[in-house]
N, C-alpha and C positions, 0 to 999 in steps of 0.2 A: 066721301073719299075724293081727294083732289085728282085732276087728270094725270098729274105727274106720278102720284103713288099708284094710281090704277094701272098705268102703263108698266111701272116696275113690277107690280104684282103679276100682271098677265105674263110678262117675260120670265118671272121666277118659275110660274107654273109650267110655262112652255119648255123651259130648260129641264125641269125635273121630269116631265113626261118624256122628253127626248131621251133623257138618261136610261129610262126604262127600255127603250127601243135599241139604243146603240152603245150604251156605256159598258164599261167592264164591270160586270157584276159577279163577285167571287163565286157565289153559290152557282150561278148559271154557267160559269166557266168550266165546272167540273161535272161530269156525267154522274147522275145518280142511278143509272141503269144497273141491273143485276150483272156482275162481271161474269165472263166466261170462267168455268171451273169455280163457280162461287162457293159451292158446298154449302153448309148450314149457317154461314156467317153473314147473310144478308146483303144489302146493297153496298156500293162502295163505301169504304170506311170514312171517308171525308163527309158523307151525307148522314152519318150516324152521330150519336152523342159524342161529345168531346172525349178524347182518350184519357184514361185514368193513368196513374203512376204505378208501375208494377214493381213487385219485390224483386230483389237480386237473389238469384238462385245459383249462380255459377259456383263451382268449386275450383280453386285455383292454387297453384303452388309455383316454385321457382321457374318451371318450364313447362306447365301443362295447364289445361283448361277443360272442364267438363261441366255441361249444362244440359239438363234434360227437358227444359222448358215446360215444367209441369203445372204452370199457373193456369187455372181455369176460371178466374174471376172476370169482372167487366173488362171489355177490350181496353188495352193499355198500350202506351208507348213501350218500345223495347226497353229493358232495363238500362240504367245509366252506365253499366259496364260495357256497353256496345256503342260504337260509332256508326252512324248511318250516313250515306252520301246519296241524297236524293236527286232525281231529275237530271240524270247524266245522259249523254248520247249526242249524236249529230243534230237531231231535232228533239230536244228533251221533252219527254212527256210528263204529265203529273204523276207523282208516285208517293206512296206512304206505306210505312211499315206498321203493323200492329201485332198484338200478342194476347193470348188468353182465349176465353170462350170454350166451346165445346172441344174436348180432346186435349187441351193444353198445348197447342202448337203456336208457331208464329207465321205470319203471312205478309205478303206485299200486294197492294193494289197499284196497277199501272193503267193509266188511261191515255192512249195516244191519239184519240179522236179520229182514227183512220188515217192520219197523216203524219204523226210523229213516229220516230223510231229511236229507242233508248231504253233506259231503265234505271236500276238502283242497285247499290251494294251496301253490305254491312260487314262489320268485323269486331272481334273483341278489342277493347281499348288497351292493347299491349302487344308486344312482340314475343317471338319464340325463336328457338334455334334447334338445329339437329341435336339428338341426344348424344350422350358420350360414346354409344355404339356406332354412331354415324347413320342413324335412321331418323326420319321425320314422318309422323303418322297423323292424318286427319280423318275422323269419322264424322259423318253427317247423316240425317235422315231427311228424305225429300220425297214429294209425290210428283215425278216428273213425266211419267209415261201416259199422259192424258190426251185422248183423242181431241179434246176441245183445243189443245194447243197446236193441232196439226191438221187443219182442214185440207181439202183437196187442193193441191198445188203447192204444198210445202209448209214448212214450219213457220209459225208467226209468233211463238212464245216458247221460251225455254229457260232452264236454270243452269247456273254455273258455280264452280268452286275454284278459287284461285290462291295459290301460295306465291307470294311475290316480296321483293325487297322494298316495294313502295309503300310508305306509311299513309298515303292518300292518293287518289286519282290524279295523275299528272296531265293526261291528254283526254279530258272527259268528253270532248266533242268529236272523237275519232271513232270509226269503225262500226262493225255490225255485231260486236260481242262485247260483253262486260270486260273480258280480258284486254280489250284494245285500249282501255282507259289507263293502262299502266306503262305508257311509253317511257323509255329510258331506264326501265328496271328489268331484272331477271324475274321471269315468271313461269311457273308450272300451272296449267289450266286444265280443268275438266269441264266438258259440257254435257248435260244430261238432256236427252231428247225425248220427244213425245212419241205418239203412236205410229210414225211413219217407218220407224225401224222394223216393224213387224212384217213388212213386205219382203224382207230378205235382203234388201240392198243397202241398209244403213246399220251402223253400229248404234246401239242405244247410248253408249258412252264413248266420247272421243277425248283424247288428251293432246294438249300442245305443250312443247317446250319452247318458250318464246325468247327470242333475241332481245338484247337490251338496247338496240338501236332506237332512235327517235323515229317512229314509223309514221309521223305526221309528214316527214321528208322522204321516207322510203328507207328500206334496210340496205346495208352495204351489199353490192352485187345485184341489187334488184332495181328494175326500171320503174317500179311502181311503189305506192305507199299503202299503208293500212292493213285491213283486216286479214287478208289471206297471204300476205307477204311477210308477216311478222314472226312466224314460227320457224324454228330450226328443224323440227320433225313433228309428225302427227301420228299418234297411235290410233289406228282403227284397222279395218279389214282390208283397205285397199290403197291408202296413202302411204308416204314415206315413213318407215319406222325410225325410232330414234336409235336403235342398235341392231344387232344381229340375233337377238333372242326373243323376237316377238312372237307371242302366242296369244290367241283368243281375240278379244276386242270385237265381239259380234253377238247380236241376238239378245234373248231374254234370260239366258241361263236357267232354262227350264221353268220359266214363269216367276223366278225370284225377282226379276225386274218386271213388275206388272204392267200390262197395257190396260188402260181403264177407259171404258166408254163414257159418253157425256152424261149418263145417268148413274154411273157407278157411285157407290159409297166411297168417299175419299179416304175414309179410315182403312180401306183395303188397298190403297194405292201407294202407300209409303214403302220405301226400301232403305235399308242401312247400307251406306257406301263407305268403303275405307280406301283412302289413298295412302300408300306407303312409298316413300322415296328413300333410297340408300345412297350414301356417298360411294362405297366400294363393296356392296354386298352381292354384286353380280358375278357372273363368270369372269375369271381372271382378275378379280378385284376391280371390275368396272362398276359403274353406277347402275342402278336398276330403278324401274317403276313397277309397281303392282297395284291393281284395283281389285278389290274383293267385295262381295255382296253378301248380305245377310238379311234376315227378316227384322222388321222394327223390333227394337228392344233386345235383340239377340247378338251375341259375339261368335256364332257358329258361322263363320265366313266361308264362302267358296270363291275360288279364283275366277275373276271375269277376264282380266287381261294382264299381261306381263311383258316386259322387255328388259334387256340388259345389253352389254357391250357398247356402251356410250359413257361419257364423262359429264356430269353435272358441273356447271360452272361454280367456282368457289365462292362467288357472291351468294349463292344459295346454300351451299353446303356449310359455309363458315360464317355467314352473316346473320343479321337480325331479320326475321321473317314475319309477314303479316297474312292472316288468313281471312279472306273474304268469301262471303257467299252472295251471289248476285242473281238478278232476274232481268230478262230482256224481253221486249216485244218489238215485232216488226210489223207496222201498219196494220195492227189488229183493228177490226171495225169498231170495237168498244172496249170497255174496261176488261182487264184480265186479272185474275187472282192467282197467287203462288202460295205454295204450302210446304213448310219446313218444320223440322223437328230435330232436336238433339245436335250438339256440337261438342266434339272432343278433339283437342289438339294434344298430341303426345299422350294419349291415355295410358301407355305402358308406363309412364312415370307417376301416374296418379295412384295413391295408396292411402294408408292410414294417416299419413302426414298432411293430406290435403286440407287446406283451411276451409272453414265454412263460408267465407266471404272473399270477394276478389281483393287482389292487391290494390295498392293505392292507384287512383285513376291516373291515366296518362300513359304515354308510350314509354316502354323501356328505352333507356339511352343505349344506342348501339355501341356495343364494346369492340366491334371490329369494322367500324364504318369505313375505315381506310381500304378495306378489301371489297367494298361495294362499288359498282359503277356509278358514275355521276348521273344524278337523276335529271331527266329532261325538264325544262322549264314548263310550267303550266301554260296552256293556251292563253295568250295575253287578252284575248276578247272575252274571257270568262274567268273570274277568280274562283278559287276553291278554298273555302275556309276550313280550318280544321274542326274536328268535332262534328256534331250534328249539323245538317244543312239548315236552311232557313225554316222558321217555324211554319206550322201548317197554314195560318191565315195569310202568311205572306207568299207562300207558294200558290195558294188558291187564287190570290189577287193577281199574281203574275201570270196565271194560266192564260194561254191565247184564247180570245173570244172573237168568233166571227159574227159580224152583225147579221142577225136573222132577217129574213125578207120581210116578215111583218113589221119588224123594228124599223126598217127603212121606211115603209109605207106610213107607219104611225108618225115618225119623225116629220115626213114631209107635210102630212095633214096638219099636225099640231103646229108646225112652224108657220104654214100659210094661214092658219086660223089665228094665230098670235099676231101676225102681221096685219091681217085685216082688222082685228079688234084694236090694235094700236093705232093704225091709221084712222079708223073711225073715231076713237077718242081725241086724236089730235084735231081732226076736222071739227068735231063738236066744240072743242075748246076754242078754236079759231072763231067759229061763228058766235060764240058767247062773249068773246072779248070785245071791249069797247073800241070804236073806231079811232085811228091815229090822227 
């Protein structure tokens, strides 16, 4: 081999070895550790076999949606009748939804590497409206009361349900809750909390009625922006209620909202939660909000919290609405797993006429768009594409990678070795060359 080609080969090997120490290696960028609240589903989903394609199970009609997520086959992407918006938040973590396996639930894995804060949301690929009686109902099942989500010092992981006029996140880099990603839209939000509520000082479920201001700039009348300044009222046991009829919003409702230790069987940790909003079903024809709880698979609901004596904005009561379920982690030390099941929107309208398959894909065209507030422009620093976010391999490749200490050492040694070999080859070639 000539000296020139020897040098080229040495530098090729040097650069390849350096890549092992410092390059962006997709698999290395994502933790394969067992997530907090992992359940029986194994390591992080991106470290398992590629996800399969799941069957579509949702029943839907003109203004309702019912999905029991009963698929128990190999882990799969959420069915094509859902949209996912992955890796949202001020410091977006790596996120991925999956579906199936034991129990027939759906899940999210989020890995913030101990430094990122954010999460992900999903929704049916269509919009809904209040029913003719002036009610809007959403049922879901979730396992939120997990001690693993709430270590000493406060919550670091939680789940959320949002009803909003936003067809997609508009402020995805804002705030400390998934609800903060819908700046410029009218939103009703529920947060479902982990074990900390059991000490008697927290509500298990809180609710916010959120202003439509662009809270990346601050709400009208507020000197601040973002997560705790964007709501008109907050339903729990100690903050400003939405109206004069507030009742409840505290505790576990006799264990119906279960608190689960880190070794608990997750199948025992689900609760069915119903959100009911009315346009004028409260006292004096005011608006109302009610949250009821039931055991998984049951419609025997008990009231958890209620309020009336306020007026919902017409953009919510008269407009096209989108229902999101979201997961958020705050500086969790490693991957976190979230557990959901069952979603019904306006189940009171579901009957024998329900079709066996979803309606045509795509969002319903808003019939009353003129009554909705203007939607804030997305953060110009980050585009939000409609539909599913970037494919798995792209998100893994884009995950932040901090160079490991051993990688830096290997790089230095290999580069110095390569330089020494290259210099030696050059000197050898000079000595062999004929005199000038």
